[in-house]
C-alpha positions as CSV (number, residue, x, y, z in Angstrom):
1,X,-237.3,-26.9,68.3
2,X,-235.9,-30.4,68.8
3,X,-233.5,-30.3,71.8
4,X,-233.4,-28.2,75.0
5,X,-230.6,-28.1,77.4
6,X,-231.6,-27.4,81.0
7,X,-229.2,-25.2,82.8
8,X,-230.4,-26.1,86.3
9,X,-230.9,-28.9,88.8
10,X,-233.4,-30.2,91.2
11,X,-237.2,-29.9,90.9
12,X,-237.2,-27.2,88.3
13,X,-234.9,-29.3,86.0
14,X,-237.4,-32.2,86.4
15,X,-240.3,-29.9,85.7
16,X,-238.7,-28.8,82.4
17,X,-237.8,-32.4,81.5
18,X,-241.5,-33.3,81.9
19,X,-242.6,-30.4,79.7
20,X,-240.1,-31.4,77.0
21,X,-241.2,-35.0,77.1
22,X,-244.9,-33.9,76.7
23,X,-243.9,-31.7,73.7
24,X,-241.8,-34.4,72.1
25,X,-238.6,-32.4,72.6
26,X,-235.3,-34.0,73.6
27,X,-233.9,-32.9,77.0
28,X,-230.3,-32.5,78.0
29,X,-229.3,-32.2,81.7
30,X,-226.1,-30.8,83.1
31,X,-224.7,-31.8,86.4
32,X,-221.9,-31.0,88.8
33,X,-220.0,-33.8,90.5
34,X,-222.2,-33.7,93.6
35,X,-225.3,-34.4,91.4
36,X,-224.1,-37.4,89.5
37,X,-226.9,-39.6,90.9
38,X,-229.5,-36.9,91.1
39,X,-233.0,-37.5,89.7
40,X,-232.8,-34.9,86.9
41,X,-229.6,-36.6,85.6
42,X,-231.5,-39.9,85.5
43,X,-234.6,-38.5,83.9
44,X,-233.2,-36.5,81.0
45,X,-232.5,-38.0,77.6
46,X,-228.8,-37.1,78.0
47,X,-226.6,-35.6,80.7
48,X,-223.4,-33.7,80.5
49,X,-221.0,-33.0,83.4
50,X,-220.0,-29.3,84.1
51,X,-217.6,-28.0,86.7
52,X,-220.3,-25.6,88.0
53,X,-223.9,-24.7,87.2
54,X,-222.6,-21.1,87.1
55,X,-220.0,-21.7,84.5
56,X,-221.4,-19.9,81.5
57,X,-218.8,-21.1,79.0
58,X,-219.3,-24.8,80.1
59,X,-223.1,-24.6,79.9
60,X,-223.1,-23.1,76.4
61,X,-220.4,-25.6,75.3
62,X,-222.5,-28.5,76.6
63,X,-225.5,-27.2,74.6
64,X,-223.4,-26.9,71.4
65,X,-221.8,-30.3,71.8
66,X,-225.2,-32.1,72.3
67,X,-226.9,-30.4,69.4
68,X,-229.3,-28.4,71.5
69,X,-231.4,-25.7,69.9
70,X,-232.3,-23.8,73.1
71,X,-231.4,-23.5,76.7
72,X,-233.9,-23.3,79.5
73,X,-232.4,-21.6,82.6
74,X,-235.1,-22.4,85.1
75,X,-234.8,-20.0,88.1
76,X,-231.8,-19.1,90.2
77,X,-228.3,-19.8,89.0
78,X,-227.9,-18.1,85.5
79,X,-231.6,-17.4,84.9
80,X,-231.5,-13.6,85.2
81,X,-227.9,-13.0,84.1
82,X,-227.8,-10.9,81.0
83,X,-224.2,-12.0,80.5
84,X,-225.5,-15.6,80.1
85,X,-228.3,-14.6,77.8
86,X,-225.7,-12.8,75.6
87,X,-223.5,-15.8,75.5
88,X,-226.4,-18.0,74.4
89,X,-227.4,-15.6,71.7
90,X,-223.8,-15.3,70.5
91,X,-223.6,-19.1,70.2
92,X,-226.6,-19.0,67.9
93,X,-228.9,-20.7,70.5
94,X,-232.3,-19.6,71.8
95,X,-232.7,-18.8,75.5
96,X,-236.1,-19.9,76.8
97,X,-236.7,-16.4,78.2
98,X,-236.4,-12.7,77.2
99,X,-233.5,-11.2,75.2
100,X,-230.3,-10.2,76.9
101,X,-231.1,-6.6,76.2
102,X,-234.5,-6.8,77.9
103,X,-233.1,-8.9,80.8
104,X,-230.4,-6.2,81.4
105,X,-232.9,-3.3,81.3
106,X,-235.4,-5.0,83.6
107,X,-232.9,-6.8,85.8
108,X,-231.9,-3.6,87.6
109,X,-234.4,-2.1,90.0
110,X,-233.4,1.5,89.2
111,X,-233.6,1.0,85.4
112,X,-236.8,-1.0,85.7
113,X,-238.4,1.7,87.8
114,X,-237.7,4.3,85.1
115,X,-239.2,2.0,82.4
116,X,-242.2,1.4,84.6
117,X,-242.8,5.2,85.0
118,X,-242.5,5.6,81.2
119,X,-245.1,2.8,80.7
120,X,-247.5,4.5,83.1
121,X,-247.1,1.9,85.9
122,X,-247.4,3.2,89.5
123,X,-244.2,3.0,91.4
124,X,-243.2,3.2,95.1
125,X,-242.6,6.8,96.1
126,X,-238.9,7.7,96.6
127,X,-237.8,7.8,100.2
128,X,-235.9,11.0,99.5
129,X,-239.2,13.0,99.6
130,X,-239.2,15.6,102.4
131,X,-241.7,16.9,104.9
132,X,-242.6,20.6,105.0
133,X,-239.7,21.1,107.4
134,X,-237.2,19.5,105.0
135,X,-236.8,16.3,106.9
136,X,-236.8,12.8,105.2
137,X,-240.0,10.8,105.8
138,X,-239.4,7.5,107.7
139,X,-239.6,4.5,107.6
140,X,-237.7,4.0,104.3
141,X,-236.4,0.9,102.5
142,X,-232.8,0.8,101.4
143,X,-232.3,-1.8,98.7
144,X,-229.8,-2.9,96.1
145,X,-230.6,-1.8,92.5
146,X,-229.1,-5.1,91.2
147,X,-230.1,-8.6,92.2
148,X,-232.8,-9.7,94.6
149,X,-233.6,-12.3,97.2
150,X,-233.5,-9.8,100.0
151,X,-229.8,-9.2,99.8
152,X,-228.7,-5.6,100.2
153,X,-231.9,-4.6,101.8
154,X,-232.5,-2.7,105.0
155,X,-235.5,-1.1,106.8
156,X,-234.6,2.3,108.3
157,X,-237.0,3.8,110.8
158,X,-235.1,6.9,111.9
159,X,-232.4,9.2,110.5
160,X,-229.7,8.1,112.9
161,X,-229.8,4.6,111.3
162,X,-229.7,5.7,107.7
163,X,-226.0,6.2,107.1
164,X,-225.1,2.8,108.6
165,X,-227.9,1.0,106.8
166,X,-226.8,2.4,103.4
167,X,-223.2,1.4,104.1
168,X,-224.2,-2.1,105.1
169,X,-226.5,-2.5,102.1
170,X,-223.8,-1.3,99.7
171,X,-221.3,-3.8,101.1
172,X,-223.8,-6.7,100.8
173,X,-224.9,-5.6,97.3
174,X,-221.3,-5.3,96.1
175,X,-220.5,-8.8,97.5
176,X,-223.6,-10.5,96.1
177,X,-224.0,-8.7,92.8
178,X,-220.8,-6.8,92.1
179,X,-222.8,-3.5,92.1
180,X,-223.3,-1.3,95.1
181,X,-225.9,1.0,93.6
182,X,-228.7,1.6,96.2
183,X,-232.3,2.9,96.0
184,X,-234.1,4.5,98.9
185,X,-237.9,4.2,98.8
186,X,-240.9,4.6,101.0
187,X,-241.4,1.5,103.2
188,X,-244.9,0.2,103.5
189,X,-245.3,-1.1,107.0
190,X,-248.1,-3.6,106.4
191,X,-247.8,-4.2,102.7
192,X,-248.9,-7.2,100.7
193,X,-246.8,-8.8,98.0
194,X,-248.8,-9.1,94.8
195,X,-247.3,-10.4,91.5
196,X,-248.8,-10.8,88.0
197,X,-247.8,-13.6,85.6
198,X,-247.3,-12.3,82.1
199,X,-246.6,-14.2,78.8
200,X,-245.6,-12.6,75.5
201,X,-244.6,-14.0,72.2
202,X,-242.4,-12.7,69.4
203,X,-245.5,-11.5,67.4
204,X,-246.4,-8.7,69.7
205,X,-249.1,-10.6,71.7
206,X,-249.0,-10.1,75.5
207,X,-251.4,-11.5,78.1
208,X,-251.5,-11.7,81.8
209,X,-252.4,-14.9,83.7
210,X,-253.9,-13.0,86.6
211,X,-252.1,-12.5,90.0
212,X,-250.6,-14.3,92.9
213,X,-250.2,-13.3,96.5
214,X,-246.8,-14.0,98.1
215,X,-247.2,-12.0,101.3
216,X,-246.4,-14.9,103.6
217,X,-242.6,-14.4,103.6
218,X,-239.7,-14.2,106.0
219,X,-236.9,-11.8,105.5
220,X,-238.1,-11.2,101.9
221,X,-238.0,-15.0,101.2
222,X,-241.4,-16.4,100.2
223,X,-242.9,-19.2,102.3
224,X,-246.5,-19.7,101.1
225,X,-247.9,-18.4,97.8
226,X,-251.4,-18.5,96.5
227,X,-253.6,-17.6,93.5
228,X,-255.7,-15.6,93.1
229,X,-254.8,-12.9,95.6
230,X,-257.4,-13.1,98.4
231,X,-257.4,-9.5,99.6
232,X,-257.3,-7.2,96.6
233,X,-260.3,-5.3,95.2
234,X,-261.4,-5.7,91.6
235,X,-260.1,-2.2,90.9
236,X,-256.6,-3.0,92.2
237,X,-256.7,-6.3,90.3
238,X,-257.5,-4.5,87.1
239,X,-254.7,-1.9,87.8
240,X,-251.9,-4.4,88.4
241,X,-252.9,-6.8,85.5
242,X,-253.3,-4.0,83.0
243,X,-250.1,-2.3,84.2
244,X,-248.2,-5.6,83.8
245,X,-249.3,-6.1,80.3
246,X,-248.4,-2.5,79.4
247,X,-245.0,-2.8,81.0
248,X,-244.2,-6.1,79.1
249,X,-245.4,-4.5,75.8
250,X,-243.5,-1.3,76.4
251,X,-240.1,-3.1,76.9
252,X,-240.6,-5.6,74.1
253,X,-240.7,-8.6,76.5
254,X,-240.8,-12.1,75.2
255,X,-241.6,-15.4,77.0
256,X,-242.8,-15.8,80.7
257,X,-242.1,-13.1,83.2
258,X,-243.5,-11.8,86.5
259,X,-244.3,-8.2,87.5
260,X,-244.2,-7.7,91.2
261,X,-246.1,-5.1,93.2
262,X,-246.3,-3.9,96.8
263,X,-249.9,-3.4,97.9
264,X,-250.5,-0.7,100.5
265,X,-253.9,-1.6,101.9
266,X,-254.2,1.6,104.0
267,X,-253.7,3.9,101.0
268,X,-256.6,5.7,99.3
269,X,-258.7,5.7,102.4
270,X,-258.4,2.0,102.9
271,X,-259.2,1.0,99.3
272,X,-255.6,0.2,98.7
273,X,-252.9,1.2,96.2
274,X,-250.4,-1.0,94.4
275,X,-246.8,0.1,93.5
276,X,-244.4,-1.5,91.0
277,X,-241.4,-3.2,92.7
278,X,-239.5,-5.1,90.0
279,X,-239.8,-7.5,87.1
280,X,-238.5,-11.1,87.3
281,X,-237.3,-12.0,83.8
282,X,-237.8,-15.8,84.3
283,X,-240.1,-18.5,85.4
284,X,-241.0,-18.1,89.1
285,X,-240.7,-20.8,91.8
286,X,-244.4,-20.3,92.5
287,X,-245.6,-20.8,88.9
288,X,-247.6,-24.0,89.8
289,X,-250.3,-22.0,91.6
290,X,-251.0,-20.1,88.4
291,X,-251.1,-23.4,86.5
292,X,-253.5,-24.8,89.0
293,X,-256.1,-22.0,88.7
294,X,-255.8,-20.4,85.2
295,X,-257.7,-22.2,82.5
296,X,-258.1,-21.7,78.7
297,X,-261.7,-21.6,77.6
298,X,-263.3,-21.6,74.2
299,X,-266.3,-19.4,73.3
300,X,-268.5,-22.5,73.5
301,X,-267.2,-23.4,77.0
302,X,-267.7,-19.9,78.2
303,X,-271.3,-20.0,76.9
304,X,-272.1,-23.3,78.5
305,X,-270.0,-22.9,81.7
306,X,-268.0,-26.0,80.8
307,X,-264.6,-26.3,82.5
308,X,-261.5,-25.0,80.6
309,X,-258.1,-26.5,80.0
310,X,-255.3,-25.8,82.6
311,X,-252.3,-23.9,81.4
312,X,-248.8,-25.4,81.3
313,X,-246.4,-22.4,81.6
314,X,-243.3,-24.4,80.8
315,X,-244.9,-25.9,77.7
316,X,-245.9,-22.4,76.7
317,X,-242.4,-21.2,77.3
318,X,-241.1,-23.8,74.8
319,X,-243.8,-22.8,72.3
320,X,-242.9,-19.2,72.5
321,X,-239.1,-19.9,72.3
322,X,-239.8,-21.9,69.1
323,X,-241.3,-18.8,67.5
324,X,-244.9,-19.8,67.7
325,X,-247.7,-17.3,68.6
326,X,-249.6,-17.7,71.8
327,X,-252.5,-20.1,71.3
328,X,-255.0,-18.0,73.1
329,X,-256.0,-14.4,73.8
330,X,-256.7,-12.6,77.0
331,X,-260.4,-13.2,76.6
332,X,-259.8,-17.0,76.6
333,X,-258.2,-17.0,80.1
334,X,-260.2,-17.4,83.3
335,X,-259.6,-18.3,86.9
336,X,-261.0,-21.5,88.4
337,X,-260.8,-22.1,92.2
338,X,-257.9,-21.3,94.5
339,X,-254.4,-22.7,94.8
340,X,-251.7,-22.6,97.5
341,X,-248.1,-23.6,97.4
342,X,-245.8,-24.4,100.3
343,X,-242.0,-24.4,99.9
344,X,-240.3,-27.2,101.8
345,X,-236.8,-26.2,103.0
346,X,-233.9,-28.0,104.7
347,X,-233.9,-25.7,107.7
348,X,-234.8,-25.7,111.4
349,X,-237.4,-23.0,111.8
350,X,-237.7,-23.5,115.6
351,X,-233.9,-23.0,116.0
352,X,-233.3,-19.8,114.2
353,X,-234.1,-21.2,110.7
354,X,-230.6,-22.6,110.6
355,X,-229.8,-24.6,107.4
356,X,-229.7,-28.4,107.7
357,X,-227.8,-31.1,105.8
358,X,-227.4,-34.8,105.8
359,X,-229.0,-37.9,104.3
360,X,-232.8,-38.0,103.8
361,X,-233.1,-41.6,105.0
362,X,-236.9,-41.7,104.3
363,X,-239.0,-39.4,102.1
364,X,-242.7,-39.6,101.8
365,X,-244.4,-36.9,99.7
366,X,-248.2,-36.5,99.9
367,X,-250.3,-38.4,97.3
368,X,-253.3,-35.9,97.5
369,X,-251.4,-32.9,96.2
370,X,-249.2,-31.9,93.3
371,X,-245.6,-32.2,94.4
372,X,-242.7,-30.6,92.4
373,X,-239.7,-32.1,94.1
374,X,-236.4,-34.0,93.3
375,X,-235.8,-35.4,96.8
376,X,-235.8,-39.1,97.2
377,X,-235.2,-41.6,100.1
378,X,-231.4,-42.0,100.6
379,X,-230.5,-38.7,98.9
380,X,-227.9,-36.5,100.4
381,X,-229.0,-32.9,101.2
382,X,-225.9,-30.6,100.8
383,X,-225.2,-27.1,101.9
384,X,-223.8,-26.4,98.5
385,X,-227.1,-25.4,96.9
386,X,-230.3,-23.6,97.8
387,X,-232.1,-25.4,100.7
388,X,-235.4,-25.8,98.9
389,X,-236.2,-29.5,98.7
390,X,-239.6,-29.3,97.0
391,X,-243.0,-27.6,96.7
392,X,-246.4,-28.9,97.7
393,X,-249.3,-27.4,95.7
394,X,-253.0,-27.9,96.4
395,X,-256.2,-26.7,94.7
396,X,-259.7,-26.2,95.9
397,X,-263.0,-24.7,94.7
398,X,-262.3,-21.8,97.2
399,X,-259.5,-20.6,99.5
400,X,-260.7,-22.3,102.6
401,X,-261.0,-25.6,100.8
402,X,-257.5,-25.2,99.4
403,X,-256.1,-24.2,102.9
404,X,-257.6,-27.4,104.4
405,X,-256.2,-29.5,101.5
406,X,-252.7,-27.9,102.3
407,X,-253.0,-28.9,105.9
408,X,-253.9,-32.5,104.9
409,X,-251.0,-32.6,102.4
410,X,-248.5,-31.4,105.0
411,X,-249.8,-34.0,107.5
412,X,-248.9,-36.6,104.8
413,X,-245.4,-35.3,104.2
414,X,-242.5,-37.0,106.1
415,X,-238.8,-36.4,105.6
416,X,-236.6,-38.3,108.0
417,X,-232.8,-37.9,108.4
418,X,-232.9,-34.2,107.8
419,X,-234.9,-31.5,109.7
420,X,-237.2,-29.5,107.4
421,X,-239.7,-26.6,107.8
422,X,-242.7,-28.9,107.1
423,X,-244.0,-28.8,110.6
424,X,-243.6,-25.0,110.6
425,X,-245.6,-24.8,107.3
426,X,-248.4,-26.9,108.8
427,X,-248.6,-24.7,111.9
428,X,-248.7,-21.6,109.8
429,X,-251.4,-23.1,107.5
430,X,-253.7,-23.8,110.5
431,X,-253.1,-20.4,112.1
432,X,-256.0,-18.0,112.4
433,X,-253.9,-15.3,110.7
434,X,-253.3,-17.3,107.5
435,X,-256.9,-18.6,107.5
436,X,-258.1,-15.0,107.7
437,X,-255.5,-13.8,105.1
438,X,-254.2,-11.1,107.5
439,X,-250.5,-12.0,107.1
440,X,-248.5,-9.2,105.5
441,X,-244.9,-9.2,104.3
442,X,-243.5,-8.3,107.7
443,X,-245.7,-10.6,109.9
444,X,-243.3,-13.5,110.1
445,X,-240.5,-11.2,111.1
446,X,-242.4,-10.0,114.1
447,X,-244.5,-13.0,115.2
448,X,-243.6,-16.5,116.4
449,X,-245.3,-19.6,115.0
450,X,-245.8,-22.0,118.0
451,X,-243.5,-25.0,118.0
452,X,-245.4,-28.4,117.7
453,X,-245.5,-30.5,120.9
454,X,-243.3,-33.6,121.1
455,X,-245.9,-35.5,123.1
456,X,-247.7,-37.4,120.3
457,X,-244.5,-38.0,118.3
458,X,-243.0,-39.5,121.5
459,X,-246.0,-41.7,122.0
460,X,-245.7,-43.0,118.4
461,X,-242.0,-43.6,118.9
462,X,-242.6,-45.5,122.1
463,X,-245.5,-47.6,120.6
464,X,-243.4,-48.8,117.7
465,X,-240.3,-49.5,119.8
466,X,-242.5,-51.5,122.2
467,X,-243.8,-53.4,119.2
468,X,-240.3,-54.2,118.0
469,X,-239.3,-55.4,121.4
470,X,-242.3,-57.8,121.5
471,X,-241.4,-59.2,118.1
472,X,-237.8,-59.7,119.1
473,X,-239.0,-61.6,122.2
474,X,-241.1,-64.0,120.0
475,X,-238.3,-64.5,117.5
476,X,-239.7,-62.3,114.7
477,X,-237.0,-60.4,112.9
478,X,-237.3,-56.6,112.3
479,X,-237.9,-55.8,108.7
480,X,-236.6,-52.5,107.3
481,X,-239.7,-52.1,105.1
482,X,-242.3,-52.4,107.9
483,X,-243.4,-54.2,111.1
484,X,-245.0,-57.5,111.7
485,X,-247.4,-57.4,114.7
486,X,-246.9,-59.8,117.6
487,X,-249.7,-61.2,119.7
488,X,-250.8,-59.8,123.1
489,X,-247.4,-58.3,124.1
490,X,-246.7,-57.6,127.7
491,X,-246.5,-54.0,128.9
492,X,-243.1,-52.5,127.9
493,X,-241.1,-49.8,129.6
494,X,-239.7,-47.5,126.9
495,X,-236.9,-45.0,127.7
496,X,-236.7,-42.1,125.3
497,X,-236.4,-38.5,126.6
498,X,-238.7,-39.7,129.4
499,X,-240.0,-43.0,130.6
500,X,-243.2,-44.4,129.0
501,X,-245.2,-47.5,129.8
502,X,-246.7,-49.0,126.7
503,X,-249.4,-51.7,127.2
504,X,-250.4,-52.7,123.7
505,X,-252.6,-55.5,124.8
506,X,-254.8,-53.2,126.9
507,X,-254.5,-50.3,124.6
508,X,-252.9,-47.7,126.8
509,X,-249.8,-45.7,127.2
510,X,-248.7,-43.9,130.3
511,X,-246.5,-40.8,129.9
512,X,-246.0,-37.5,131.8
513,X,-249.5,-36.4,130.7
514,X,-251.1,-39.4,132.3
515,X,-252.8,-42.5,130.9
516,X,-253.8,-42.3,127.2
517,X,-256.1,-44.7,125.5
518,X,-254.4,-45.9,122.3
519,X,-255.5,-48.4,119.6
520,X,-253.5,-49.4,116.6
521,X,-255.2,-49.1,113.2
522,X,-252.2,-49.6,110.9
523,X,-248.4,-50.2,111.2
524,X,-246.6,-51.0,108.0
525,X,-243.8,-49.6,105.9
526,X,-242.9,-47.1,108.7
527,X,-246.4,-45.6,108.7
528,X,-248.3,-45.9,111.9
529,X,-251.9,-44.9,112.4
530,X,-253.3,-44.9,116.0
531,X,-256.3,-43.6,117.8
532,X,-255.2,-41.6,120.8
533,X,-257.9,-40.8,123.3
534,X,-260.4,-41.3,120.5
535,X,-258.7,-39.2,117.9
536,X,-257.1,-40.6,114.8
537,X,-253.5,-39.7,114.4
538,X,-250.8,-40.7,111.8
539,X,-247.0,-40.7,112.0
540,X,-244.0,-42.0,110.1
541,X,-241.6,-43.7,112.4
542,X,-238.1,-45.1,111.9
543,X,-236.4,-47.0,114.8
544,X,-232.6,-47.0,114.5
545,X,-229.9,-48.4,116.8
546,X,-229.2,-45.1,118.5
547,X,-232.3,-43.0,117.8
548,X,-236.0,-43.1,117.0
549,X,-237.3,-40.6,114.5
550,X,-241.0,-39.7,114.3
551,X,-242.6,-37.3,111.9
552,X,-246.0,-36.1,113.1
553,X,-248.0,-33.4,111.3
554,X,-245.0,-32.7,109.2
555,X,-242.6,-32.1,112.1
556,X,-239.6,-34.3,112.6
557,X,-238.7,-35.3,116.1
558,X,-235.6,-37.2,117.2
559,X,-235.5,-39.2,120.4
560,X,-232.2,-40.6,121.7
561,X,-232.3,-44.2,123.0
562,X,-230.5,-44.2,126.4
563,X,-227.0,-45.4,127.2
564,X,-226.0,-45.5,123.5
565,X,-223.8,-42.5,122.9
566,X,-220.5,-42.5,124.6
567,X,-220.2,-38.7,124.1
568,X,-223.1,-36.6,125.3
569,X,-223.8,-33.0,124.5
570,X,-221.5,-30.5,126.1
571,X,-223.1,-28.8,129.1
572,X,-224.2,-25.2,128.4
573,X,-221.8,-22.6,129.6
574,X,-218.6,-24.6,129.6
575,X,-217.0,-22.4,126.9
576,X,-217.3,-24.8,124.0
577,X,-218.4,-23.2,120.8
578,X,-219.7,-25.8,118.3
579,X,-221.0,-25.5,114.7
580,X,-224.7,-24.8,115.0
581,X,-225.2,-26.0,111.4
582,X,-223.2,-27.9,108.8
583,X,-221.4,-25.5,106.5
584,X,-218.1,-23.7,105.7
585,X,-216.0,-21.8,108.1
586,X,-215.4,-18.4,106.5
587,X,-212.9,-16.9,108.8
588,X,-211.1,-17.2,112.2
589,X,-210.6,-13.9,114.1
590,X,-208.8,-15.2,117.2
591,X,-205.9,-17.5,118.0
592,X,-205.1,-19.8,121.0
593,X,-204.0,-17.7,124.0
594,X,-206.0,-14.6,123.0
595,X,-208.0,-12.8,125.6
596,X,-211.6,-12.1,124.6
597,X,-214.6,-10.3,126.0
598,X,-218.1,-11.6,126.2
599,X,-219.8,-11.3,122.8
600,X,-216.5,-10.9,120.8
601,X,-216.7,-12.5,117.4
602,X,-214.4,-15.5,117.2
603,X,-215.2,-16.4,113.6
604,X,-217.9,-16.8,111.0
605,X,-219.4,-19.7,109.1
606,X,-221.8,-19.9,106.1
607,X,-224.2,-22.5,104.8
608,X,-227.0,-22.2,102.2
609,X,-226.8,-18.5,101.8
610,X,-226.8,-17.8,105.6
611,X,-223.8,-16.3,107.4
612,X,-223.5,-16.7,111.2
613,X,-221.1,-15.1,113.6
614,X,-219.6,-17.3,116.4
615,X,-219.2,-15.3,119.6
616,X,-217.5,-15.8,122.9
617,X,-220.1,-16.8,125.5
618,X,-218.2,-15.0,128.3
619,X,-215.0,-13.1,129.0
620,X,-212.0,-15.4,129.0
621,X,-209.1,-16.8,127.1
622,X,-209.3,-18.8,123.9
623,X,-207.5,-22.1,124.6
624,X,-208.3,-24.0,121.5
625,X,-209.1,-23.3,117.8
626,X,-210.1,-26.5,116.1
627,X,-210.7,-25.5,112.5
628,X,-209.3,-23.3,109.8
629,X,-210.9,-20.9,107.2
630,X,-212.4,-22.9,104.4
631,X,-213.0,-26.0,106.4
632,X,-216.3,-27.9,105.9
633,X,-217.6,-28.6,109.4
634,X,-220.3,-30.9,110.6
635,X,-223.3,-29.9,112.8
636,X,-222.0,-30.0,116.4
637,X,-218.3,-30.0,115.6
638,X,-216.2,-28.2,118.2
639,X,-214.7,-25.0,116.7
640,X,-213.4,-23.0,119.7
641,X,-212.9,-23.5,123.5
642,X,-212.9,-20.4,125.8
643,X,-211.8,-20.7,129.4
644,X,-213.4,-18.2,131.7
645,X,-211.5,-15.6,133.6
646,X,-211.2,-16.4,137.4
647,X,-209.6,-13.3,138.9
648,X,-208.0,-13.8,142.3
649,X,-209.8,-12.1,145.2
650,X,-207.8,-9.4,147.0
651,X,-206.6,-10.5,150.4
């Protein structure tokens, strides 16, 4: 294999490019117009424009035109589309993944379930089972047979909800996957999500690379992943790993894949039982945690206890696609330590997880962790693609060491200009529940992670603003790449969202909490390190003409500087409905002059796979409609105005 075209973008495209470079293979990137200046385009040996990453004909044509031998689909986009795999095969190219036939068979949950049964793999009991009196057992999970990502999925707790849930799941599945086939299965209330990484070559060799735990998820979307799974017994581990190998062998699987299981910890008298969920016929987003803990050992290393060699799953994918046999057996593989991965998304987790967009003015990834990301300072974050910006992966000799390393890495992560979930991830990583590995797949849907306090971030913002005021008073210019300290500045009054008195010379700041003892340890290139009441703290701060941004413990805080904006936020309750996120207006259901009731849906908008209804705040009359279906709207843009009803009192 000499040349690989990468049918993807972002961090996974960069990951494949690095693997190609290490293997001496030429890499070809494809890009849509919005990604002309993206890192993956710059890093590949060659790049070809396509109208869309989903355009099968264009992607295959680009591979043929550039002389590619194979196409790596990454994940998302076309990676699990059997139609795409067939087009690649028809063109005489090799897909770095399974055959179109296997992809089609395993890509449907209903077909995959029957194959799993035939291979002797335990499956989730059908929800159509009945009690002795003939009634269905609840709760059940209604889910789409095609696709994934939580679409077309509903939890039903009582019979009265079943018909509506099935109808809603069918509509969503048809829209997302073009197929409204639905499965009804037992719902495990406090289950854990366990998955096994498998690797198979074209010579009949199949191995597993142990398991991962992806239970920390929200609405079926993974948030934190780790390996090995911290809560399963040796018996369950043996069951899921052996079942995964048997399933891959039974279906004739080739290349990297993942077999997912639902662990019911309360089954079998509390010893637990694992059920097959589905097979992902591609590389997983969370593959780095497996790479971080699985090592290849020789007989001599095993005899002496010497460390093994870490696996490179993408390099192995290329090897298998080139027709080579796996370079190791199951006996050669072992687990070393513990690894955790955190997914960084452009979303506001403390405001309904609404998608975010804009320019990432300053990006600082941690140096003490593996980072798989394609986000750089100055890069535009769009709502056109998945909101994942990157992944932070840590490793330690045990789970607690890895957890602490993750907290430290998130502390060192700063993305300014766009709100992300990094502070949320940090708060989750320090929680007792994650520390004790008690978070199940439904935990985040029923528990609130506490929002970080603004107090320390405000103190940092005020401290740097006071420093800049002192430098301006002594004639020192502000430098965009850092700050130059002045000498013995006078106390400075700083107005942010409250008034603070900053006395740098005496090492104190007075805010609403009282007097704080503050000493500066470092202030350069936007990084500020202070001791606050004897505790060392770090933040990344950017003072701009109208706002001050500060990222502390991963959380981005924005403070308006007073008397700058001519237009202030509209007072709550005045009937103005603004865009709560940047995105696309899907439809308008009202017109000017129309009378509406409180809660009536006025329209809907979508961004980054999330659809949101816009509702009337009270009964009244729509007096303005300021956008049309299909419009791209900015965060805070006015969309509707509703005037309240003021009925005349009877005389």
